[in-house]
N, C-alpha and C positions, 0 to 999 in steps of 0.2 A: 739678405740682411734684415733683421727684425729689431725694432726699437721697443724696449720694455721700460716700464716704470714700476718699481716695487716699493710699496709702503711697508713700514715696520721691518726694515731690511738689515738691522744691525746684529741680530742674534736669532737663534731658534729657527723657526720655519722660514721667516723672511730672509735670513742669511742663506739658508739652503736654496731658496729660489734664486738668489743672486748668483750663487756658486754653480748650481746644477742645471738651471733651465736654459740660459743663453748658450749659443755656440760661437765659434770663432767668426769674427766679423760683425757680430751683433753689438748693439749699444744698450746699456742699462742705466737709467737714472735711479739712484739709490736714495730713498727718503728715510731719514732717521734723525733722532735728536743728537746722538753721539756718533763720531766718525767710526765706521766699521772696518774691521780687518780685511774684509773681502775686497776692498779697494786696492790692496797690494798684489792681488793675483795677476800673474802674467800668462794668460791663456788665449790671447787674441781677442778678448772681449773688452770693449771700452766701457768703463764704469765711471759714472759721474755722481758725486755726492751732492745731495740737496739737504742741507741742515734745516729741519723744521720740527716744531713742537705741535703736534696735532691737537693739543688742548687749547691752542690759540686759534681763534676763528679766522685770522688772517693767513693761516698757513696755506690755505688753498690757493690764494693769489700768489704767494711766494713760490709755490711749486709750479704753478702754471707759467709764471713769468720766467722761471729758470729754463723752461723748454724753448722759449722764444717762439719761433715759427716752425719748429720741427714737428714732423709726423710722429704720432705714437701709435704703435700697432697693438701692444698688449699692456693693459693696466692690471696690476695685481694689488688688490687692497687687502693686506694682511695685518689687521690691527685688532687687538682685543685685550683690554685690561679687565681685571675682575676685582671683586671685593677683597679688602684686606683679610687675609687668612680665609678666603672664600672656600678653599678646598681642604681646609683642616677639619678634623672630626668635631672640634668644639665650636665651629662657626655657627652663628645664628643671625638671621636677617634682622632681628630685633635691635641689634647693636650697630647697624650700619648708619654712618653719619650722613645726613642729607646732602652736605657739600660733596662727599665722596660719591654719592649716588648721582648727583648732577654731573660731576666730571666724567664718570663712567659712561653715562648716556651720551654726553657730548662727544667724547673720543670715539666711542664704538659706533654711534649712529650719525649724529649731526656732521661730524668730520667726514665720514664716508660720503654722505650725500653732497656736501658742498665741494669736496675735492673732486669727486667724479664730475659734478656739474662744470667745474672750472676747466677740466681736461677734455671735455667732449669736443671742442673745436679741433684739438690735436688728433683725437681718435677718428674724427670724420674725414681726415686727410688720408687715412689708411685705406687700402683696397680690401682689407679683411680684418677690421678692428675687433678686438676681443677685450672684454672686461671680466675679470675673475675675482669674485669676492670670497674671502675665507670666513665661513660661518663656524658652526660647531654642532656636534650631535646634541649638545645641551639645548639647542634651539629647535629640536624636534619634539613631537608629541610624546608624552609618557617617558621622558628621559630621567625622571626621578631626581632632578637637581633642585636644591633649595635656595640657590643664589638668585634671588628674585631679579635684581637689576641686570646681572650678566645674562641670565636666560632671556629676559625681555629683549636685550640688545641683540642677541643672536637670532631670536625670532624675527626681529626687525630687519636684520640683514637679508633674510629670506624674502621679506616683503619688498625691500628696496630692489632686490634682484628681479622680482616678478614685474614690478612697475617699470623699472628701467629698461627691461627687455622690450616692453611694448613701446616705450618712448623712442628707442633707438632702432626699432625694426626697419623702418624705412631707410635708415642709414646703413643697414646691413652690418650692424655691430652686434655680435653675439655676446650675451651676458650669462654667466654661469656662477652658481653658488656651490662651493665645495664645503661639506660639513664633516670635518675629521673628528674622530674620537680622541682618546687620550694619546698624546704623542710622546715619543722619546726625545723631547726637545732639548733636554740637558746634554745629550750626546752630540758633540759637534758633527756636522754633516760630513766633514772630511775624514772622520774616523770610520765611516762605513756602516751599512745596515746590520752586518753581523755583530758588531759591537753593541748596537742598540738591542738587538734580539737577545743576546746573551745577558746583557745587563738587567733586563726586565723579564727574562724568561718568556718572551713572546707576548707579554700582556700589554705592551705599548707599541704604537705604530712607528716604525722608522721614518725619519724625514724623507728618505729616499722614495718611499711609496707615494707621498703626496707630490714630490717633484715629478715622478713618472706620470702621474695623472695630469698635471699641468702641461707637461711636454706633449702628451697625447692631445689635449685640447688645442694647444697652439698649432699642432701639425694638421689639424682638420681643415678642410676647404671652407671657403666662404659660404658654401651652400648649407653647412651644418651648424647646429646650435645645441650644445649640451646644456640643458636647463639646470639640473641639480644632481649632485653626487653625494651620497651619504657613505662614509667609510669609517664605521666604528671598529674598535679593536675586537677581534673575534671572540675574546673572553668576556666582553662587556654585555651583560644580560639585560641592561636597561636601555640599550640603543637599538 
């Protein structure tokens, strides 16, 4: 039995993790602002919803308190908001509102740090604890993205991963950063990878691929630590 906690778990990649990673007998705490449909699944996995808004600095305490004294084996931090119209052709950093920039940095970086900090006591109870942070190929060198705040936040997630790995080394908690490229996130996980491949002609990565990578990391022994995985779309010339 493995105990998971997944942030950003109501839709897209987070929803895919909740549906596809745990196996019968496992327990998953599902963290999101809105109640997700994946709580209705009947597959032998216990799913517990923790309602939390990660823009609130007190969300970390709320999440940690919900676990009470339970052991946490795998923490998946899958959170990333971006600039309004950030991926539209007409987007320009010049028009970003300072308040929006501050909120993005808080949700993407500060919340990650304080939530992980709050959950470390639960991870230290595990015999093979793992922390998996979801970054982005936008946080890699020479990715040719112009979204200054989003790119900065994903670079930061890689830095958080590096320092956190050293902090938890003596606890034998492995810390991994996964940097996906453009995902077929609009295609529900339950509709399968073939639907995602056909919808985007193989130019976006099916959610199933990232789920498979996480399942592989989780299956590794406590002697191993995967530091970082970059997984761009094969057609992406900038990643």
